[in-house]
C-alpha positions in Angstrom: -1.8 -19.9 -21.5 -1.4 -15.7 -21.2 -1.8 -13.5 -18.3 -5.0 -13.8 -16.2 -8.1 -11.8 -17.6 -8.8 -8.7 -16.1 -12.1 -10.3 -14.2 -9.2 -12.7 -12.3 -6.5 -10.1 -12.0 -5.5 -9.4 -8.1 -3.1 -8.1 -6.2 -3.3 -8.9 -2.1 -1.3 -7.9 0.4 -1.1 -9.0 4.0 0.5 -7.9 6.9 1.7 -11.3 9.2 2.0 -10.0 12.9 3.9 -13.0 13.9 6.7 -12.8 11.2 6.1 -9.0 11.1 6.3 -10.0 7.1 4.4 -8.3 4.1 3.1 -11.1 2.0 2.1 -10.0 -1.5 0.5 -12.0 -4.7 -0.3 -10.7 -7.5 -1.5 -11.6 -11.1 -1.8 -8.2 -12.2 0.9 -7.7 -15.1 1.9 -4.1 -14.2 2.4 -5.0 -10.6 4.3 -8.4 -11.6 6.8 -6.0 -13.6 7.3 -3.7 -11.0 8.0 -6.2 -8.2 10.0 -8.1 -10.4 12.3 -4.9 -11.7 12.5 -3.4 -8.6 14.0 -6.8 -6.9 12.5 -5.7 -3.3 12.5 -9.0 -1.7 13.5 -12.6 -3.0 10.6 -14.4 -5.2 8.8 -17.3 -2.8 6.9 -18.6 -6.0 5.7 -17.7 -9.4 3.7 -19.2 -12.0 4.7 -19.1 -16.1 2.3 -19.5 -19.2 3.9 -21.6 -22.0 6.0 -19.2 -23.1 7.9 -18.6 -19.7 6.1 -15.2 -19.2 5.4 -14.7 -15.2 1.6 -14.5 -14.9 1.3 -14.5 -11.1 4.2 -13.7 -8.7 4.5 -14.2 -4.4 6.6 -12.9 -2.0 7.3 -11.5 1.1 9.2 -8.8 2.6 10.0 -6.8 5.8 9.5 -3.6 4.9 6.9 -1.9 2.0 8.8 0.8 0.1 7.0 4.1 0.6 5.6 3.7 -3.0 3.7 0.8 -1.9 2.2 2.5 1.0 -1.9 3.3 0.4 -2.7 5.7 3.1 -0.3 8.2 3.6 
């Protein structure tokens, strides 16, 4: 298996008011690479293909880096 098809790729960011954490899930290769290289949080779950390539990633963070804020 390789990366998900373009039609199936997504990045979902949800804020959980009760825990005050951001839950991030992505299958977009660019976002996966960025989240892994910036190490903004501990990875909760990851999905890999048969070759060991990460094709999905989920993590939680207390604060999103300023580069992740969409409405400035």
